[in-house]
N, C-alpha and C positions, 0 to 999 in steps of 0.2 A: 462829196458834192460841195462845191463852193457855196458860201452864203449868197453870192450874186446869182448863181444858177437857181438856188432854192427860192429866192425872192422873185426872180423872173418867172419861175414856174407857177408860184402861187398867184402872182399878178396875172399871168396869162390865163390861168384856169378861171379866175373871177371874170376876167375880160371876156373870155369865150362864152361862159355861161350867161353873162349879162347880155351880150350881143345876140346870142341865140334866142333869148327870151323875146327879142324884138320881132321876130317874125313868127372871089370869083375869078373863077379864073379872071385875072385882071385884063382889061376891065370892061364891063358892059357900061352903057350909058347910065348916068346918075339922075335920079328923080330930084326935083326941087324939094327942099325941106319946107314944111309948113307948120304954122302954130298948132294945128290939130295933131300933126305927127309928133311934134315935140311934147305935147301933152300926153300922148299915148306912150312915148318912150319914158317920160318922167313917171308915169303911172306904173310901168313895168319895174323900174328901179325901186320905186317906193314900196312896191309889193314884195320884192325879193330881198331888199336890204333891211337890216335891223332898223326899227323905228328910233329916231333920235329922242333924247330926253325931252320932257315937256318944256315948251318954250324955245327949243332949239330949232334951227332951220334944218331942212332936209339934208341928208348926207351928200346927195347928188343933185345938181341942177342941170336942166337940159334947155337949150335955146336953139331956134332955127337960125342958120346963117348961110344964105345962099343955097348950095346943094347939100350942106352938112348940118347934122345935128351936133351941136357942141356940148359935150358932156363934161362938166367941171365938178371937181371935188377937192377937198383939202384934208390931209391926214389928221390935222389938228381937230377936225370935226369929230374924230373918234374919241377924243379925250373925255367928253361927257359920258359916253358909254362905258369907258374904263372906270371912271369915277363911280358911276351908278353900280357897277359890278364889284366895287371895292378893290380894284386892281391898282397897284402902285406903278402905273405906266402912263407916259404921255408922249405925244409927238409934237415937235416944233412945226410951225406952219410949213406945209409942203404941197403946193397946188398941182394937181394932175389935170390935164386936159386931153380928152379924146375927141376925135371927129368921126362921126358915123355917117355913112353914105348908103342910102337905099338904092340899089341898082335896078335897072330895067328888067334884068333876068330873075328878080326875086331874091337875090342874095344881098347880103350887107357887107360893106367893107369898113373895117375899123382901123383908123390911122392914129398913131401916136408919134409926134414930132420931137418930143423932148422928155427927159426924165428929171424930175426935180431933185435937189439935194435933200436927203432924208436924215433927220436927226431924231432919235428916240431915246427915252430915259426910262429904265426899268430898275427900280430901287437904286443901288449905288453905281449902276452901269450905264454908260452913255455910248450909243452906237451911231455911226454916221456912214452914209454911202453917197457916192456921187458918180454919175455916168455921163460922159461927155459925148455930145452929138449922137444921141440915141434916136433911132428911127425904127418903127415897127408897123407893119401892115398885115392884117389878118382878114381873110374873107370867110364869112359864115353863110351856110346854107340852112335856112329854117326848115327845109324839107327833111333834113336829117338831124337838125338840132346840134350841129357840130361844125367845126371848121373844115374847109376844103383846101386852103392853101395859106401861105404866109411867109414872111421873112422879117428879120431884124438885124440891125447893125449898130455898132458903137465904136468910137475911136479909142476910148480908154476909160478907166474908172478906178475907184478906190473904195475901200471899206475899212473902217477903223472901229475898234471897241476898246473902251477904257473903263476899268473898275478900280477899286481901292488897292488891289494887289496885283493887277495884271493889265497889260496893254497888248493889243493885237492890231496889226496893220497889214492890209493886202492891197496891192496895186496890180493892175492888169492892162494890157494893150488892146489891140483890135479884137472885136467880138463880132461873130456872125452866127445867124441861126436860120434854119429853114423848117417849115412845117408843111406836111403834105398828107392828103387823105384820098383813099380810093373807096368807092361805094361798092359793096359786094352784092351779088344777086339775091342773097337772102335777107336784104335790108340791114345788114351789119356794115360796119366800117373798119378799114385798116388804116392806121395813121402812124406817122413817124414824126418825131421832133429831134433835130440834130443841132447841136451848138458847139462852137469852137471858140477858144480863148487863147490868145498868144501873150507872150512876155509877162508871165506871172511872177510876182515877187512878194515875199511875206517876211514879217518879223514879229516874234512873240517874246515878250519879256514878262517875268513874274517875280514875286518875292516869296520865298519859301517860309516855312514856319519859324526858322531861325533868323529871319530878316535878311537873308542873303539873296542878292539879285541873280536870277538865272535867265538866260536868253538864248533864242535860236533864230536863225534866219535862213532864207533859201530862195531859190528861184526855179522856174520851170519854163522851158521854151514854149510848149503848147499843151493844152488840155482839151479833150473832146468828150462830149456827153451825148448820149442818145437814149430816147425812150420810144418804144414801139408797142402798139396794141393791134391785135387782129381778131376779128369776130365780135367787136363791141356792138351791143345794141344801144346805140347812142340816143335814140328817142326814148327808150325805157329809162336810161340813165338821167336824161333831162326831166322826165316825169318824176323820178325819184327825188332829184334835187329840188324840183318845184314843190313837192309835198313837204320836204324838210324845211324849206324856206317859209312857206305859207303857214304851216302848222308847228312851227318850232316851239310855241308855248303850250300846245295841247296835243302833241304828237301821240301820247298814250291813247287818246280817244280815237286815233286813226291807225291803230296798230294793225288791223286787218288790211287796210289799204297799203300800208308800209310793207307788209310781208308779201302782198300780191305783186308789188313792184320789184321786190328783191329777188323773187324766185326766177323770173326770166333771165336776170343778170347772172344768177348762179348756175344756169343750165350749161351743159358741155358746149364747147366751141370757142371759148375765149382764151387767147394767149397774150401774155404780157412779157416784155423784155426790157431790160435797162442795162446800159453798159457805159464804160468810160475808158479813156486812154490818156496817157501822159508821156511826154518825152523830155529827156535831158533834165532830170531832177537833181538838184544839188542842195544839200542841207548842211549848214554849219551849226552843230549842236554842242552842248557841254561835254559830250563824250567823244567828239571828233567829227570828221566830215563823213557824210553819207551821200553816195551818188547812185543814180539809177538811170540807165540809158532809155529804157522803154518799159512801160507797165500797162497792163490791160486787165479789165475785170468785166465780166458779163454774167448776168443772172436772168433766168427766164422761168416762167411757170405756165403750163398749159392745162386748162381744165378740159379733160377728155373723158370724164366719168371715171370708170375703173382703170382706164389707161392714161390717167393724168401723170404728168412728169414735172419735176423741178430740175433744172440743169444750170450748171455754172462752169465758167472757164476762167482761169487765173494765169496770167503770164507776166514774167519779169525778166529783164535782160540787162546785163552790164551793172549788176549790183556790186557795190564796193562799200564795205563797212569799216569803221575805225580800227586801226591796227591793234590797239590795246583792248578791244572789246572781248576777244576770245583768248584762250591760253596760247602760248607760243606753238606754232606749227599747225594751228587750227585753220589758218587762212586757206590752205589747200583743200579743206573739206567744207568750206563755206560756199553754198551754191551761188553761182554768178548768173545762172539762167534757169528759169523754172517755167514749164508749160504743163498745166494740169487741167483736166476736164472730167467732170463727173455728172452723172444723172441719177436722180432718185426716182425709182419706179415703185409700183405696187401700192399706190395711193389713189384715193378717189376724192378729188376736190369738190365735185358736185355733191356727193353724198354728205360730206362734212358741212358744206355750206347750207344745204337744205336742213340738216339736223340742227344747225345753229339757228336758222330762221324759225323752225318749228318751236325751238326752246326759248326763243326771245320773248321777253315780257317787259314792256316799257313802263308799266305802272308799278307803284310801290317803292319802298325805300331800299330794297335789296339790289344786288347786281342784276343787270339785264339778262344774263345767263348764269344760272346757279352753278355751284361747283360740281354737283352731280351731273348736270346736263353738259357741262364742259367736258367731263370724262366721256360722255356719249359722243360728243363731237370728235374727240380724239380717236375713239374707237371706229367711228364711221370713216375717218380719214384713212386709217390703216386697213379697214375691212378684214377680209379673211387672211390677208397677208400672202406670202411674206413681203416685208419691206425690202427692196433691193437698192443697193448703191453700186452703180456700174461705173468703174473707172475706165474712161476711154484711153487709148494710147497716149501716154504722157511722158515727159522727159525732164530730167534733172541733171544739170551740169555744174561741176566745180572743177578747179584745177586738177583734183585727183579723183573726181567722180564723173562718170558718164553712164547714166542709168535710164532705162526705159521701164515703164510700169503700165500694167493693164490688168483688168480683172473684174470680178463681181463678188459682192458680199450680200448675204441674205440674213435678215433678222426676223425671227418669229418668237412667239412667247417662250422664253427660256432656252432658245436655241439661236446659235450664230453659226453660219456655215458659208462656204464660198471658196473661190480660187483666185489667186493673184499670180501673175507671171512677172518676174523681175529679170531684166537682162542688163548686164554690166560689161562695159569694155574697159580694159586697163585695170583689172581688179588688183593685180600686184601693186600698181601705183597707189591704189586706195589703201592697201595693207601697209605700204611703206609710210604713207602719210599718218595713219593711225599710230604706227610705231613711233613717229616723231612727236607725239603728244606727251611723251614722258612715260617712265616706267610704270607708274600706278595705273594709268589708263590702258597702256599697252598690255599689262599683265592680265587685265580683265577682258579686254576686247579681242586680242589676237587669237586666243584659242577658239573663240566663236567664229571669227572670220576664217580661220584655217578649216574648221569643220564645214562651214558653208562652201568653201572652195572644193572640199572633197565631195560634197553632195551635188555640185554643179554639173550641168550638161554643157559641153563645149560645142558652140555653134560653128558653122563653116567659116565665119569671119573671125574666129578666135575669141569671140565674146563668150562669157559665161551666163547661163540662164538657170532659173529656178522656177518651177511650178509648185507653189505652196497651196495645199488644199486642206480645208478644215471641214470635217463631216458634221452631220447633225448630231452625232454622238461625241463631238468635240475631238475626234481623232485627227491627228495632223500627219500629213504626208508631204515630203519634199521630193519632187521628181519620182514619185511613186514609192519612196522608201518611208515606212512608218516611223514616226518619232514620238509616239505616245499620245497623250491627250492634253488639250489646253486646259488651263485652270479656269474655274468658273468665276 
């Protein structure tokens, strides 16, 4: 995830929470801003933001201006908080201005028309970021304490980080983002956030322990990120954040309330997904050029009680690595395309979450969850077992490899079992490529490959396939032929 995306998400989360505290489809009529309304908005921010050091102004100021409540802050106002906490960090002045509109339909619209240049200093590191022609609009519905729609754009931007021994610079072109929410019948929400960035370039240079300068640079045509959540109890989440904000100094005294708010959020029914894609990546590194046509990664988790799952997909195509990175002849065995997908089953996210909530103790100097209770949380996650890893039909391609994979592995206490099917086309080409790796590798590998070929089943299309089975007693079979037992 890029630093820009991370900062955007952090800022968006704070913005959404703050705006929800104030209480569209674009756009209903706007009410006029009033001094009384501004005072109420100011009170909400003062309640939920950290109190400034004694004698310092409020971190946020709110003033009515026409139909807008103008919310102003400056990151430099945080420096007093950093100093009071003993943190070696400061911000240069960076004024933020938001305009909040109360709509006739009860929703609030939050508009940001610019993004200031941000410069921060942490010990010996200085970081800066700049986003040109940034625009963002988000519509909040207080009835669900969550956003219902939104969009953001920017023309271009840059991020730079400098320290004593390293420099990093990132530049990017047009950015666009969309936010959407649907309200479900059971009072939960389903939301998506999608962001796209084009024309990304980066350069990293550092000095190693011997004083030698090392650098890498690269570019990427496009990158896309998405976050999705389904079945979220947004009002319960808002209540939880409210409790944390108001009682940050004495949360231990409100442990019971804290747990009561956590439990509904831990109940089955929530799914979270995050993913990213990139196209036409090219890196110039000290070991040579690395290229990748397309890449994708997606991770998801579903809390469905004992039917909970964690799933992931990984894809890469057009991979090209430096010629000298592998031994001569290994290029034909280096994957150029990979598509993998797997799911972890046999877990109970709700049981583990509730076990953690029960074990949580906020008072005292020890950890909030003891080591012994942490073991109970892990046991609740696995339950009676077995833990299952299901490999969905997957594909690996190299100049001399064309393989399909699928199967399931099961893990229980002291036992591993399962079955995996491997199907390969052009297996003789694979053996020829292995033989080209040199006599030492060929002497060790070719007898194993020859045995595998002898055990294979020939499919109608000429491909070879193997069904590899491991029993609870560690016995191994390949296409039904026993091969002894696996080592413990």
